C-alpha positions in Angstrom: 26.1 3.4 -7.5 24.3 3.3 -4.2 22.9 6.8 -4.6 19.3 7.3 -5.6 18.8 8.7 -9.0 17.0 11.7 -7.6 19.9 12.6 -5.3 21.2 15.3 -7.8 17.8 16.8 -7.7 17.0 16.9 -4.0 20.6 17.1 -2.7 22.5 19.0 -5.4 26.1 20.1 -4.9 25.7 22.8 -7.5 22.7 24.7 -8.9 22.2 27.0 -11.9 19.1 29.2 -12.2 17.9 29.8 -15.7 15.7 32.9 -15.8 15.4 36.3 -17.5 17.2 39.4 -16.3 16.0 40.5 -12.9 15.0 43.9 -14.3 13.2 42.6 -17.4 9.5 42.2 -16.6 8.8 40.3 -19.9 11.4 37.6 -19.0 10.5 37.3 -15.3 7.5 35.3 -14.1 6.0 35.8 -10.6 7.4 32.4 -9.6 10.8 33.5 -10.8 10.8 36.6 -8.6 9.8 34.5 -5.5 12.3 31.9 -6.4 15.2 34.4 -6.8 14.4 35.8 -3.3 14.1 32.3 -1.8 17.4 31.1 -3.2 19.3 34.3 -2.3 17.8 34.5 1.2 19.4 31.2 2.4 23.0 30.4 3.0 23.0 27.5 0.7 26.2 25.6 1.0 26.6 24.4 -2.6 27.6 26.4 -5.7 24.8 28.7 -6.9 24.7 30.6 -10.2 22.0 32.8 -11.8 22.0 32.9 -15.6 20.1 35.3 -17.8 19.6 33.0 -20.9 18.8 36.0 -23.0 22.2 37.6 -22.5 24.4 37.6 -25.5 27.4 35.2 -25.3 26.3 33.6 -22.0 26.4 30.0 -23.3 29.9 30.4 -24.7 31.1 31.8 -21.4 29.6 28.8 -19.5 30.8 26.1 -21.9 32.6 24.4 -19.1 29.9 24.8 -16.5 28.5 21.7 -14.9 25.6 21.6 -12.4 23.6 18.9 -10.6 20.4 20.9 -10.8 19.0 23.5 -13.2 16.1 25.6 -11.9 14.0 27.0 -14.7 11.6 29.9 -14.0 10.5 31.4 -17.3 7.3 32.0 -19.2 5.8 28.8 -20.7 6.9 29.5 -24.2 10.6 29.7 -23.2 10.8 26.6 -21.0 11.6 24.1 -23.7 14.6 26.1 -25.0 15.9 26.6 -21.4 15.7 22.8 -20.8 17.8 22.2 -23.9 20.3 24.7 -22.5 20.4 22.7 -19.2 21.2 19.7 -21.3 24.1 21.5 -23.0 25.4 22.5 -19.5 25.3 18.7 -18.6 22.8 19.2 -15.8 21.7 15.9 -14.3 18.3 17.2 -13.1 16.0 20.1 -13.6 13.2 21.9 -11.8 10.6 23.8 -13.8 8.4 26.0 -11.6 6.7 27.7 -14.5 2.9 27.3 -14.4 0.2 27.2 -17.1 1.9 24.5 -19.2 -0.6 22.1 -20.7 -0.3 18.3 -21.1 1.0 18.5 -24.7 3.7 21.0 -23.9 4.6 19.0 -20.7 5.0 15.9 -22.8 7.4 17.7 -25.1 9.5 18.8 -22.0 9.5 15.2 -20.8 10.9 14.0 -24.2 13.6 16.7 -24.1 14.6 15.7 -20.6 14.8 12.0 -21.5 16.9 12.8 -24.6 19.3 14.9 -22.5 19.5 12.5 -19.6 17.8 14.9 -17.2 15.5 14.0 -14.3 12.8 16.6 -14.5 10.6 17.8 -11.6 7.7 19.9 -13.0 6.2 21.8 -14.6 3.2 23.5 -12.8 4.4 22.8 -9.3 5.9 25.1 -6.6 9.3 23.3 -6.4 10.8 21.8 -3.3 12.5 22.7 0.0 15.3 20.8 1.8 15.6 22.7 5.1 18.6 20.8 6.5 20.5 21.9 3.4 19.2 25.5 3.7 17.8 24.9 0.1 14.6 26.7 -0.8 14.1 25.9 -4.5 10.5 26.8 -4.4 7.9 29.5 -4.9 6.1 28.3 -1.7 7.3 31.0 0.6 9.9 31.1 3.4 12.1 28.0 4.1 10.5 25.6 6.6 12.1 24.6 9.9 14.3 21.5 9.7 12.7 18.3 11.0 12.1 14.6 10.2 8.8 14.9 8.5 8.5 14.9 4.7 5.6 16.5 2.8 4.6 15.6 -0.7 1.7 17.5 -2.1 -0.2 17.6 -5.4 -1.6 21.0 -4.5 0.4 24.2 -4.4 -2.3 25.9 -2.3 -2.2 23.1 0.2 1.6 23.2 0.3 1.7 26.8 1.2 -1.1 26.4 3.8 0.8 23.5 5.4 4.0 25.5 5.6 2.2 28.5 7.1 0.5 26.2 9.7 3.7 24.5 10.5 5.6 27.7 11.2 3.4 28.5 14.2 3.1 24.9 15.4 6.8 24.0 15.8 6.6 21.4 13.0 9.8 20.9 10.9 10.4 19.1 7.6 13.1 17.1 6.0 11.6 17.8 2.6 8.7 19.6 1.1 7.9 18.7 -2.5 5.1 20.3 -4.5 3.9 18.4 -7.6 1.7 19.9 -10.2 -0.3 18.3 -13.0 1.7 16.8 -15.9 4.9 16.6 -13.8 7.7 14.3 -15.2 9.2 13.1 -11.9 6.0 11.8 -10.3 4.7 11.1 -6.8 5.9 7.4 -7.0 9.5 8.5 -7.7 9.5 11.0 -4.9 8.2 8.4 -2.5 11.0 6.1 -3.6 13.5 8.8 -2.8 12.0 9.6 0.6 11.9 5.9 1.6 15.7 5.9 1.4 16.3 9.4 2.8 18.0 9.2 6.2 16.7 12.6 7.2 13.1 11.5 6.7 11.4 9.5 9.5 7.8 9.8 8.4 6.0 11.0 5.3 2.7 12.9 4.8 1.2 12.8 1.3 -1.6 14.9 -0.1 -2.8 13.2 -3.3 -5.6 14.1 -5.7 -5.0 11.4 -8.3 -2.5 9.0 -9.7 -1.6 8.1 -13.3 -0.1 4.6 -12.7 -1.5 2.4 -10.0 1.3 -0.2 -10.3 4.0 2.4 -9.9 2.2 4.2 -7.1 1.5 1.0 -5.1 5.0 -0.2 -5.6 6.5 3.0 -4.3 4.0 3.4 -1.5 4.5 -0.1 -0.3 8.3 0.4 -0.4 8.0 3.7 1.6 5.5 2.3 4.1 7.6 -0.6 5.0 10.6 1.7 5.8 8.7 4.5 7.7 5.2 5.6 8.6 3.3 7.1 5.7 0.1 9.2 6.2 -2.1 10.0 3.2 -4.8 12.7 2.8 -6.7 12.2 -0.5 -9.1 14.7 -2.1 -12.1 13.7 -4.1 -13.8 11.4 -1.5 -17.2 12.1 -2.8 -18.4 12.0 -6.5 -18.4 15.8 -6.9 -15.0 16.0 -5.3 -13.7 13.2 -7.6 -14.7 15.2 -10.7 -13.1 18.4 -9.4 -9.9 16.6 -8.5 -9.7 14.9 -11.9 -10.0 18.3 -13.6 -7.5 19.9 -11.3 -4.8 17.3 -11.1 -4.9 15.9 -14.7 -4.7 12.4 -13.2 -7.1 9.5 -13.0 -9.1 9.4 -9.7 -10.4 6.1 -8.6 -13.3 5.0 -6.4 -12.8 6.2 -2.9 -13.5 2.8 -1.4 -10.9 1.2 -3.7 -8.4 3.9 -2.7 -9.0 3.0 0.9 -8.4 -0.7 0.2 -5.2 0.2 -1.7 -3.8 2.2 1.1 -4.6 -0.5 3.7 -2.8 -3.1 1.5 0.2 -0.7 1.1 0.7 -0.4 4.9 -0.1 3.4 4.9 -2.6 5.3 7.0 -5.4 7.4 5.5 -6.8 10.5 7.2 -9.8 12.5 6.3 -8.8 16.1 7.3 -6.0 18.6 7.3 -5.8 18.5 11.1 -5.8 14.7 11.3 -2.9 14.7 8.8 -0.4 16.1 11.3 -1.8 14.6 14.4 -1.4 11.2 12.8 2.1 12.0 11.6 3.1 13.2 15.1 2.0 9.9 16.6 3.5 7.6 14.0 6.8 9.5 14.0 7.0 8.6 17.7 7.7 5.0 16.5 4.9 3.5 18.6 4.1 0.0 17.5 0.9 -1.2 19.2 -0.3 -4.7 18.9 -4.0 -4.1 19.1 -6.9 -1.7 19.4 -7.5 -1.6 23.2 -7.1 1.9 24.5 -7.2 2.5 28.3 -8.3 6.0 29.4 -6.9 7.5 32.6 -8.7 10.6 33.6 -9.4 12.9 36.6 -12.9 13.7 35.4 -15.8 11.5 34.4 -17.2 13.7 31.6 -14.1 14.0 29.5 -13.4 10.3 30.1 -16.9 9.3 28.9 -16.5 11.5 25.8 -13.2 9.6 25.0 -14.9 6.3 25.6 -17.8 7.2 23.3 -15.3 8.0 20.5 -13.5 4.7 21.1 -16.7 2.9 20.2 -17.4 5.2 17.3 -14.0 4.3 15.7 -14.4 0.6 16.3 -11.6 0.5 18.8 -11.9 -1.3 22.2 -11.9 0.3 25.6 -8.9 -1.2 27.4 -9.8 -2.4 30.9 -7.4 -3.4 33.7 -7.4 -7.1 34.6 -8.8 -8.0 38.0 -5.3 -8.5 39.4 -4.0 -5.2 38.1 -7.1 -3.3 39.4 -6.7 -5.0 42.9 -3.0 -4.0 43.1 -3.7 -0.4 41.9 -6.8 0.5 44.0 -5.0 1.0 47.3 -2.7 3.6 45.7 -5.6 5.8 44.5 -7.9 8.4 46.1 -11.0 6.9 47.8 -13.4 8.1 45.1 -11.4 6.6 42.2 -13.2 4.1 40.0 -11.6 1.2 37.9 -14.7 -0.5 36.5 -14.3 0.8 32.8 -12.4 4.0 32.8 -9.5 4.5 35.1 -11.2 7.5 36.8 -8.8 8.8 39.4 -11.3 11.4 40.7 -10.8 15.1 41.2 -8.4 14.5 44.0 -5.8 12.9 41.7 -2.2 14.1 41.9 1.0 13.3 40.0 1.6 10.1 42.1 -1.8 8.8 41.3 -1.4 9.4 37.5 2.0 7.7 37.7 0.7 4.6 39.4 -2.3 4.3 37.1 -0.2 4.7 33.9 2.3 2.2 35.2 -0.5 -0.3 35.9 -2.0 0.1 32.5 1.4 0.0 30.8 2.2 -3.4 32.4 -1.3 -4.9 31.8 -1.4 -7.4 28.8 -5.1 -6.6 28.2 -4.2 -3.0 27.2 -2.5 -1.8 24.0 -2.3 2.0 24.6 -3.0 4.6 27.2 -4.7 8.0 26.8 -4.2 10.3 29.8 -6.9 13.0 30.1 -6.4 16.0 32.5 -9.1 18.6 33.4 -7.9 21.7 35.2 -8.5 21.5 39.0 -8.1 24.2 41.6 -5.0 23.6 43.7 -3.4 21.1 41.2 -0.5 22.1 39.0 -1.1 20.8 35.4 2.7 20.8 34.8 3.3 18.5 37.8 0.9 16.0 36.3 2.6 16.3 32.9 5.9 15.7 34.7 4.6 12.4 35.9 3.9 11.4 32.3 7.3 12.4 31.2 8.9 10.2 33.9 6.7 7.2 33.1 7.2 7.5 29.3 10.8 6.1 29.5 9.5 2.8 30.8 6.4 2.6 28.6 6.5 0.1 25.7 3.1 1.2 24.5 1.6 4.3 23.0 1.1 7.0 25.6 -1.1 9.9 24.5 -2.2 13.0 26.4 -5.1 15.4 26.4 -4.7 18.4 28.6 -8.1 20.2 28.4 -8.6 23.9 28.9 -6.2 26.6 27.8 -4.8 29.3 30.1 -3.7 27.1 32.9 -2.2 24.2 30.9 0.1 25.9 28.4 3.3 25.1 30.3 2.2 21.4 30.7 1.5 21.1 27.0 5.0 22.5 26.3 6.5 20.0 28.7 4.7 17.1 27.0 5.7 18.3 23.5 9.4 18.5 24.5 9.2 14.9 25.8 7.7 13.7 22.5 4.4 12.7 24.1 1.7 13.4 21.5 -0.7 16.0 23.0 -4.3 16.9 22.0 -6.8 19.5 23.0 -9.9 17.3 22.9 -10.5 13.6 23.9 -12.0 12.9 20.4 -8.8 14.1 18.6 -6.6 12.0 20.9 -8.7 8.8 20.4 -8.6 9.4 16.7 -4.9 9.7 16.8 -4.6 6.3 18.6 -7.0 4.9 15.9 -4.5 5.9 13.3 -1.7 4.2 15.2 -3.8 1.0 15.5 -4.6 1.2 11.8 -0.9 1.6 10.9 -0.2 -1.6 12.8 -3.1 -3.5 11.2 -2.1 -2.2 7.7 1.5 -3.2 8.2 0.2 -6.8 8.7 -1.6 -6.5 5.4 1.6 -5.2 3.8 3.5 -8.3 4.9 1.1 -10.5 2.9 2.5 -11.6 -0.5 0.1 -14.4 -1.7 0.7 -16.6 -4.7 -1.7 -16.3 -7.6 -2.9 -19.8 -6.9 -3.7 -21.1 -3.4 -2.8 -24.4 -2.0 -6.3 -25.7 -2.8 -7.0 -28.2 -5.6 -5.7 -26.9 -8.9 -8.5 -25.2 -11.0 -9.3 -26.0 -14.6 -8.0 -22.7 -16.0 -8.0 -23.9 -19.6 -11.7 -24.8 -19.5 -12.4 -21.3 -18.1 -10.4 -19.7 -20.8 -12.3 -21.6 -23.5 -15.6 -20.4 -22.1 -14.3 -16.8 -22.2 -12.9 -17.1 -25.7 -16.2 -18.5 -27.1 -18.2 -15.7 -25.6 -15.8 -13.0 -27.0 -15.8 -14.8 -30.4 -19.6 -14.2 -30.4 -18.9 -10.5 -29.7 -20.6 -10.7 -26.4 -19.3 -9.4 -23.0 -22.0 -10.6 -20.6 -22.0 -14.3 -19.7 -25.3 -16.2 -19.3 -26.0 -17.7 -15.9 -24.9 -21.1 -17.2 -21.7 -19.8 -18.6 -21.0 -17.8 -15.4 -21.6 -20.9 -13.2 -19.3 -23.0 -15.6 -16.6 -20.5 -14.9 -17.1 -20.7 -11.1 -17.1 -24.5 -11.3 -13.8 -24.5 -13.2 -12.3 -22.9 -10.1 -14.1 -25.4 -7.7 -16.6 -22.8 -6.4 -19.7 -24.8 -5.3 -22.8 -23.9 -7.4 -26.4 -25.0 -7.4 -27.2 -27.6 -10.0 -28.6 -25.6 -12.9 -30.1 -26.8 -16.2 -31.2 -24.6 -19.1 -34.8 -25.3 -20.3 -35.7 -24.0 -23.8 -39.4 -24.8 -23.6 -42.1 -25.0 -21.1 -42.2 -28.8 -21.3 -38.4 -29.0 -20.8 -38.8 -26.9 -17.7 -41.4 -29.3 -16.4 -39.3 -32.4 -17.0 -36.1 -30.9 -15.6 -37.9 -29.7 -12.5 -39.3 -33.2 -11.9 -35.9 -34.9 -12.3 -34.2 -32.4 -10.0 -36.9 -32.7 -7.3 -39.0 -30.0 -5.7 -38.9 -27.2 -4.7 -37.1 -25.6 -7.6 -36.3 -22.0 -8.8 -36.8 -20.7 -12.3 -34.8 -17.8 -13.7 -34.8 -16.1 -17.0 -31.6 -16.7 -19.0 -30.4 -13.7 -21.0 -27.1 -11.9 -21.3 -29.0 -8.7 -21.9 -30.6 -8.7 -18.5 -28.3 -7.7 -15.6 -30.9 -7.9 -12.7 -33.4 -10.7 -13.3 -35.7 -9.6 -10.4 -36.1 -6.1 -12.0 -38.1 -7.8 -14.9 -39.8 -10.4 -12.7 -37.5 -13.0 -14.1 -37.1 -15.1 -10.9 -39.7 -17.5 -9.5 -38.9 -19.4 -6.2 -40.4 -22.4 -4.5 -42.0 -24.1 -7.5 -43.6 -27.2 -6.0 -44.8 -29.4 -8.9 -44.3 -30.0 -12.7 -47.4 -28.2 -13.8 -46.4 -25.1 -11.9 -43.0 -25.2 -13.5 -44.5 -25.4 -17.0 -46.9 -22.6 -16.4 -44.3 -20.4 -14.7 -41.9 -20.8 -17.7 -44.6 -19.6 -20.2 -45.7 -16.6 -18.0 -42.1 -15.6 -17.3 -40.9 -15.6 -20.9 -44.0 -13.6 -22.0 -43.6 -11.1 -19.1 -39.9 -10.5 -19.7 -40.4 -10.0 -23.4 -43.1 -7.4 -22.6 -41.0 -5.6 -20.0 -37.7 -5.7 -21.9 -38.6 -6.1 -25.6 -35.0 -6.0 -26.9 -33.6 -8.7 -24.7 -32.4 -11.9 -26.3 -33.9 -14.8 -24.2 -32.1 -18.1 -24.3 -34.7 -19.8 -22.1 -35.2 -20.4 -18.4 -32.8 -22.0 -16.0 -34.1 -24.6 -13.5 -32.3 -25.3 -10.3 -33.1 -27.0 -7.1 -33.7 -24.7 -4.2 -30.9 -24.5 -1.6 -32.2 -26.2 1.6 -30.3 -24.1 4.2 -33.1 -22.6 6.2 -30.9 -20.6 8.5 -28.2 -19.9 5.9 -26.9 -16.3 5.5 -27.0 -14.7 2.1 -23.6 -13.3 1.1 -22.4 -11.3 -1.9 -18.9 -11.8 -3.4 -18.0 -9.7 -6.4 -15.4 -8.1 -8.6 -15.2 -4.5 -9.8 -12.6 -3.1 -12.1 -11.4 0.3 -10.9 -9.5 2.9 -12.9 -6.6 3.1 -12.1 -6.3 0.2 -9.5 -7.7 -2.6 -11.7 -9.6 -5.6 -10.3 -10.9 -5.4 -6.7 -12.6 -8.1 -4.8 -15.8 -7.1 -2.9 -17.5 -8.9 0.0 -20.7 -8.1 1.8 -24.3 -8.9 2.5 -26.2 -10.4 -0.4 -29.8 -11.0 -1.6 -32.3 -8.7 -3.1 -31.5 -5.9 -0.6 -27.9 -5.6 -1.6 -28.1 -2.0 -3.0 -30.1 -0.8 0.0 -27.8 -2.3 2.6 -24.7 -1.2 0.7 -22.4 -3.5 2.7 -19.1 -3.5 0.7 -15.7 -4.4 2.0 -12.9 -4.4 -0.5 -9.5 -5.9 -1.0 -7.0 -5.9 -3.8 -6.0 -9.3 -5.2 -4.3 -11.7 -4.7 -5.6 -13.0 -1.4 -4.4 -15.6 1.1 -6.3 -16.9 4.1 -5.2 -14.0 6.4 -6.4 -11.4 3.9 -9.6 -13.2 3.2 -10.4 -13.4 6.9 -9.7 -9.7 7.4 -11.9 -8.9 4.4 -14.8 -10.8 6.0 -14.2 -9.1 9.3 -14.5 -5.6 7.8 -18.0 -6.2 6.4 -21.1 -5.5 8.4 -22.6 -8.9 7.7 -19.7 -10.4 9.6 -21.6 -9.8 12.8 -24.3 -12.3 11.7 -21.9 -15.1 10.7 -21.4 -16.4 14.2 -24.2 -17.9 16.3 -27.0 -15.5 15.5 -30.6 -15.5 16.5 -30.7 -19.2 17.2 -28.8 -20.2 14.0 -25.5 -22.0 14.2 -22.3 -20.3 13.2 -21.5 -20.5 9.5 -18.6 -22.5 8.1 -16.0 -19.6 7.8 -13.4 -21.9 6.2 -15.8 -22.6 3.3 -16.4 -18.9 2.9 -12.7 -18.2 2.9 -12.2 -20.8 0.3 -14.7 -19.2 -2.0 -12.8 -15.9 -1.6 -9.5 -17.6 -2.4 -11.1 -19.2 -5.5 -12.4 -15.8 -6.6 -8.9 -14.4 -6.1 -7.5 -17.2 -8.3 -10.1 -16.3 -11.0 -9.1 -12.6 -10.9 -5.4 -13.4 -11.1 -5.6 -16.0 -13.9 -8.3 -14.5 -16.0 -7.4 -10.9 -16.9 -10.5 -10.7 -19.1 -12.8 -10.4 -16.0 -14.3 -7.0 -15.6 -17.3 -7.4 -13.3 -18.6 -10.4 -11.3 -21.6 -10.7 -9.0 -22.0 -14.0 -7.1 -25.3 -13.2 -5.4 -26.5 -14.8 -3.3 -24.0 -17.3 -1.9 -25.9 -19.3 0.8 -23.5 -20.1 3.6 -24.4 -22.1 6.8 -22.6 -24.5 9.1 -22.2 -27.2 6.4 -20.6 -25.0 3.7 -21.3 -22.4 1.0 -23.0 -22.6 -2.4 -23.4 -20.0 -5.2 -27.0 -19.7 -6.2 -26.7 -17.1 -8.9 -23.8 -15.4 -10.8 -23.3 -12.7 -13.4 -20.0 -12.1 -15.1 -18.9 -9.4 -17.5 -15.7 -9.9 -19.6 -13.6 -8.0 -22.1 -10.4 -8.5 -24.0 -7.4 -8.8 -21.8 -5.5 -5.5 -21.2 -2.1 -5.1 -23.0 0.9 -5.2 -20.7 2.9 -1.9 -20.6 6.1 -1.9 -22.5 5.3 -5.1 -24.4 6.6 -7.3 -21.6 5.1 -10.7 -21.1 3.6 -10.6 -17.6 0.5 -12.7 -17.0 -0.4 -10.5 -14.0 0.1 -7.1 -15.5 -3.6 -6.3 -14.9 -3.0 -6.4 -11.1 -1.9 -3.4 -9.0 0.0 -5.8 -6.6 2.1 -8.5 -8.2 1.5 -11.9 -6.6 4.3 -14.1 -5.2 6.1 -15.5 -8.3 5.9 -19.2 -7.7 7.0 -19.9 -11.3 10.6 -19.1 -10.3 10.8 -22.0 -7.7 13.2 -24.7 -8.7 14.9 -27.7 -7.0 18.6 -28.3 -7.8 21.1 -31.1 -6.9 23.7 -29.9 -4.4 27.3 -30.6 -5.3 28.6 -33.2 -2.9 25.1 -34.7 -2.3 21.6 -33.6 -1.3 19.5 -30.9 -2.9 18.4 -27.3 -2.4 15.5 -25.1 -3.5 15.9 -21.7 -5.2 12.9 -19.5 -4.8 11.9 -15.9 -4.5 12.3 -14.4 -1.0 9.3 -13.9 1.2 8.6 -11.5 4.1 8.7 -14.3 6.6 12.3 -15.2 5.6 13.6 -12.3 7.8 14.8 -14.6 10.6 16.6 -17.0 8.3 18.2 -14.1 6.4 19.4 -12.6 9.7 20.9 -16.0 10.7 22.7 -16.1 7.3 24.3 -12.7 8.0 25.1 -13.5 11.6 27.0 -16.7 10.7 29.0 -15.1 7.8 32.7 -14.6 8.4 33.8 -10.9 9.0 35.5 -11.0 5.6 32.3 -12.3 3.8 30.1 -9.7 5.5 32.5 -6.9 4.4 32.6 -8.2 0.9 28.8 -8.1 0.7 28.0 -5.0 2.6 31.3 -3.0 2.5 30.9 -2.3 6.2 31.7 -3.8 9.5 28.0 -4.6 10.4 27.4 -7.8 12.3 23.7 -8.1 11.8 20.9 -6.5 9.7 18.9 -3.7 11.3 15.1 -4.1 11.4 14.7 -1.6 8.5 17.3 -3.5 6.4 15.6 -6.8 7.1 12.3 -5.3 6.0 13.9 -3.8 2.9 15.6 -7.0 1.9 12.6 -9.4 2.5 9.5 -7.4 1.6 10.2 -6.5 -2.0 8.2 -5.5 -5.1 8.7 -8.4 -7.5 8.1 -6.0 -10.5 11.0 -3.7 -9.8 13.4 -6.1 -8.2 13.9 -9.8 -7.4 15.7 -11.7 -4.6 16.2 -15.4 -4.9 17.2 -17.5 -1.9 18.9 -20.9 -1.8 17.2 -23.0 0.9 18.4 -26.3 2.3 16.6 -28.6 4.8 18.5 -29.7 7.9 17.7 -31.9 10.8 18.4 -30.4 14.2 17.5 -31.1 17.8 14.6 -29.1 19.1 14.2 -27.7 22.7 12.7 -31.0 23.7 15.6 -33.0 22.3 13.6 -34.4 19.5 15.0 -34.2 16.0 13.1 -31.9 13.7 13.5 -30.8 10.1 14.3 -27.0 9.7 15.0 -24.8 6.7 18.1 -22.6 6.3 18.9 -19.9 3.8 22.5 -20.5 2.5 22.6 -18.0 -0.3 20.9 -14.9 -1.8 21.1 -13.3 -5.2 19.3 -10.0 -5.9 18.8 -7.4 -8.6 17.3 -4.0 -8.5 16.1 -2.3 -11.7 18.0 0.9 -12.4 16.2 4.2 -13.1 16.6 3.7 -16.9 14.3 0.7 -16.6 16.5 -1.3 -19.0 19.5 -2.3 -16.8 19.8 -3.6 -13.2 22.4 -3.9 -10.4 23.0 -7.3 -8.7 24.3 -8.6 -5.4 25.3 -12.1 -4.2 26.2 -13.8 -1.0 26.7 -17.4 -0.1 27.1 -19.0 3.4 30.8 -19.7 4.1 30.2 -23.5 4.7 28.5 -23.8 1.3 31.1 -22.1 -0.8 32.3 -24.2 -3.7 29.2 -26.3 -4.0 27.7 -24.6 -7.1 25.1 -22.4 -5.2 26.7 -19.1 -6.2 26.7 -19.8 -9.9 23.2 -21.3 -9.9 21.8 -18.2 -8.0 23.5 -15.9 -10.5 22.2 -17.8 -13.5 18.7 -17.9 -12.0 18.6 -14.2 -11.2 19.9 -13.4 -14.7 17.1 -15.5 -16.2 14.5 -13.5 -14.2 16.0 -10.2 -15.3 16.1 -11.4 -18.9 12.4 -12.4 -18.7 11.6 -8.9 -17.4 13.0 -7.4 -20.6 16.2 -5.9 -19.0 19.2 -5.6 -21.3 22.2 -5.6 -18.9 23.1 -6.6 -15.4 26.0 -5.0 -13.5 27.5 -4.8 -10.1 30.4 -3.6 -8.0 32.9 -6.1 -6.5 35.7 -5.2 -4.2 39.0 -5.5 -6.1 40.4 -7.9 -3.5 37.4 -10.2 -3.6 39.2 -12.8 -5.8 36.6 -15.6 -5.5 33.7 -13.4 -6.6 35.7 -12.0 -9.5 36.6 -15.5 -10.6 32.9 -16.5 -10.5 31.9 -13.4 -12.5 34.5 -14.2 -15.2 33.4 -17.8 -15.4 29.8 -16.6 -16.0 30.9 -14.4 -18.9 30.9 -11.0 -17.1 33.2 -8.3 -18.4 35.4 -7.0 -15.5 37.0 -3.6 -15.4 38.2 -1.0 -12.9 35.4 1.2 -11.6 36.3 4.8 -12.5 34.7 6.5 -9.5 36.5 4.3 -6.9 39.7 2.3 -7.5 38.8 -0.1 -4.7 36.0 -1.6 -6.8 35.7 -3.5 -10.0 32.7 -3.0 -12.3 31.3 -6.3 -13.6 28.7 -6.3 -16.4 26.9 -8.8 -18.5 24.6 -8.3 -21.5 21.3 -10.1 -21.1 
């Protein structure tokens, strides 16, 4: 039960090829001929049969045949019948490499596969390769070299180009998977498999579009937490987007939103074919930098300056030696060496100078990575310099990259560096770009660790009032809220707004303005007008009552003339914000297809379209994510002390972002939102104007009740937190696991008895590996759930003072099976808390969650000699029987 459901597809023990007779041109497609050659050319270790399905009596002869994988290479009109044959032969998976199959025919194939219990890869792709198994089930050409890199591509042409490039660049693969349009096994399921594949150390993905943002994000986050994932996406520009949508048959979202999604998933995005593999090469080296400061060690000023320029271009930082490190290094270098910015060793540098400089940079806390640039010099052996790097690499805890410039004289050196696993590049720009990808990987992994709740720890919003506003607007068959309605929604979530009152006549405007106090601003109020300033519907700095009355009359007449069809409710009057040196900020919401709601932050005011300052993040947010979002915007540079103005109150700005995140999570009807401008200064932030567009809430897929089904990333499910009395006294909390529970989870495993560890993991492990910790604590709450039992204890700290600490004393977990209707569970309780009711409570709670998710059955494997666990299962109503595949286990099941 621990095998992935795609194992029979990608690691089959037996294959049957369903095609026409080799000498029958009507029954053989071009793909079939290539596939036949590919499969016959390799010494595949498993059972391999070729079947002409047109031959008389074939099925009767093969009545007892069983195969893990059926490979179908037939003309489109014959594929459906061949897939049914595969079902009669009890194949557990099938590969269709036939092309030219449309969406309707592909849907029919998918239904047949589901009915027969077959996992179907295809149609319209080139198939897949598993070089370590000598398996070339593809029409992509010769089998690639074995390696640790996996390639998943939605383009057959790019797949063959990559394989051709790799064959001459010593790049090997663990897997190559080509996915065409309308495939049944999709990119998310392949990523799931590769995340758990021991042969795969890093993954490169070429994607043109996705059909389900939730499934894609879930799989990508799962893969990226286990190993580096690099993504190249087509359709970055509008014209490319349209072409990609036509080609891939999938939905292509906004490129900026896709960037935000990849960041949040912990993956790295690259922009070109060449970058794809340079990034994979670096990330596969398992470098884990902690910052963006790159030191440059060079023997030539020009190449070093080129590298430094590119450091600035990519928003990295030039790593400089500390004064102490520079003073200690200087006596070891040639007289003309310079350590001011670059570590320029001069033309006289030899291997010992490079070794000393890299050592110094590697040990300096102000530096996060080192790029070594070498320019050929007369009388200096490039291979000797490379040898110095190889020696130093073993003691380096930071990324070490190389750039050996030139060609004829540096070939041997490059080969030496390549064999040592030191990423090498031909130009300084490419090397700096590769370090940028490593730095981005680290930063994105921090974003991946964030699992915010839908609601922050701030004061609870009035969600019901907000919903009543939305319901009343939808009841009027409107979608655009007026300014008053928009500000009411913001106020419900405690977002500060300017005091705004609607005037329905010129005299009302005069009286309201006088009561508010001058100066005031007047704005046209109409749900039919998106941008008030476009129709001269905004008047600022009104200084007296007469001016307010006259401005009202002029504005209503002018707007009616410029936009005759607009329904005008009146004019809003609001007191002008007094912040003279406040910055104008924009916070908004866009709804992307397919990623759903996305929060936008940038410079505000009337120049918003011209400045085009838009940083994006997928909800939900916490303070860490909100601060990162602000930092990515261009307007961030003006938020500190700027041109004589005091620094703004960043905490207040972060709170507005957290409140907007709460709105997005709790109000699935929101489609667009422009809060512009928000005036922020040292005293706080206030929303001056707002425009909100709504629509009916989207229906949850599968009919499940999930209040957050409109989000691509599920928030932390706080609703499952409960406090229970502990048998024998005290209490404990049952709650969903968090990424920052890793240390406590490790402590739980370390303090289990050897017997308890074996019962849980069926191995002699004594602690969890880093990858296992990540896998167990950073979970997708949509596809699985882990509940921890937490107790509070008082222990003496390092200073001898007593302090309250938390301890995990039990974990229950379920993972949804591939059928999406059943799940598999696991359970472990600390030895010193056995018999106190925690195990049964954790099981009942995890079953409640699975039941709420719509799952029908929960099952698990228990070692036959684990008497206590079997007793607990029986007491909870589980059916217990011998597991047919392994007599050492009992299969326990419970209908939900």
